[in-house]
N, C-alpha and C positions, 0 to 999 in steps of 0.2 A: 579727374583722371584716376585719382587714388581709389575712389568708390567703384569705378568701372572695373578696375583691376581686381578689387576684392570680390565683386559680384562674379566676374568671369572665373576666378579661381574657385569660388564656392560652387558655381554651376558645373565646372569641369570636375571637381572633386566628387560631386554628386554622382557623376556617371563613370567614375574610375575607382570608386571606393568599393569595399566589400559589400556595400548595400546597393550597388548598381542594379542588380536584379529586382530588388524590392521597388526601387524608384520606377523602373521600367514597367513593372506589373501595376503599380499604383496609377501611373499615367493611363495605362490601358483600361483600368477599372473606371477611372474618372471619365473616360471617353465612352463608357458603357460597352466596351469590347470584352464581355465577361468570359468568354471561352478562352481567349488569348491571355487575359489577366489571370485566370485560374491556373493555366499552364505555367505562366511566369512565377506566380506565387508559389506553386508547388516546387518548381526548380529552385527558387530561393530557399524555401524551407529545407529542401534536401541538402543544400550546400551549407547552411548555417550550422554552426557547431554548438551554439549556446541557446538552449530552449527558453531561457529567461531573458534573452536580449529583447528589449522593447520592440525592435523591428521584427523579430521572429514572432512575437505575440500578435502584433498588429497584422502581420502577413497571414497568420492562421485565421484571424477574424475576417480579413478581406477574402480569403479563400472560401470561407463559409458563405459570405455574402455573394460572391461570384457564383457559387454553386446554387444558391437560392434563386438568384436572378436568371439562372439557366433552367429554372423549373425542375431541378433535381431535388425535390423536397425531402425525400427519404435520406439521401446522402447529406443534404444540408443540415437536417436535424441531427443526424449522427455526428457530423463535424462540430456543430454548435454544442451538443451535449458533452462531447469529449473535451471540447475547449473549456466549457464551464467546470468540468470535473478537474481538468489539469490546472486551471487558474480560477479557483473558487472566488477570489476577491477581484476579479478583472473588472475593468471600467466599462466593458461592453455588454455586460449581462443584461441590463435593462433594455438596452437598444436591441439586443438579440430577440428578447421576448416581444418587443414592440414590432420588429420587422417580421417575425414569424406570425404574429397576430394579423398584421396587415396582409401578409402573403395569403393566409387562409381566408381572410375576408374577401380578397380579390377572387378567390376560387369558389366563393360562396359555400365554404365548409364551416357551418355554424358551430359545430361541436369543437373543432380544433381552434377556431377563432376564439371562442370563449376560453378554452384551455390556456392559450398563450397570453391573451389579454389579461386574464386574472393574475398572472405572474408579474405584470408591469407595475412599477411604482410610479404613479402618475406625477408625483412631485419632482421626480428626477428627469422628466421630459422637458424640452424647451416649450415655449408658449404655443407655437404653431402645432407641434406634435401633440401637446395636451388636448387641444381642440379636436384634432383628428382622432386621437385615441378615444376621447369621451363620446364623440359622435358615433364612431364605428362600433365601439363597445356597446353603447346604448342601442344602436340600431340592431346589432346582433342579438341583444337581449330581447328586443321587440320581435325579431324573427323567430326566436325560441319561445315566444309567448310568455316571457318573464317580464311583463309590462311594468310592474312596480320597480324592478331593478332598472329597466330601461328609462323610466321617468327620472329616477334618482340620478342616473348617469348623464342623461341629456342636460339636466339642470346645470351641471358643471361647465358646459360649453355654451349654453344658449345666450348668455349676456355678452359674449365676445363678438366683435365685428369682423369675423372671418367667414369664409364659405361654410365651414363646419358649424360655427356658431349660429348662423342664420338657418342652416338645415336642422339644427337641434331644436329650434322653436317649433 
């Protein structure tokens, strides 16, 4: 009974605290309702008074991701570049580069795929992201007729037993 009371008070506090807007926006983002999430993140950002609050920083990151998922690539890049400028040591930088590379890969934009993937630090990605990164980066090199780079990049994923590892072979 004590645990139920604790959980209920934490859940209630989540929706009645100054971060209520953030949590609402995050839920929308996780449901892939990116337009509504972006609107809620922007409202939260406008109401937050501390630009260094971890929730503020995360809301700016999620706002950029929402924008990218809405295919507003010019605006997303502007948001991400400003974010990286404002927070040069942020924990999302590598993830931003990876997501932008993936975005341009899905749009078959070889030049921009290469530009963003070359900024990624592969060792900072999790295992499944590494395989995806190496495959897509290698495949993009192949499409650019940079076959030596493609082969070298594919080698990093081909031994793994994932869909990207098998494709890299």
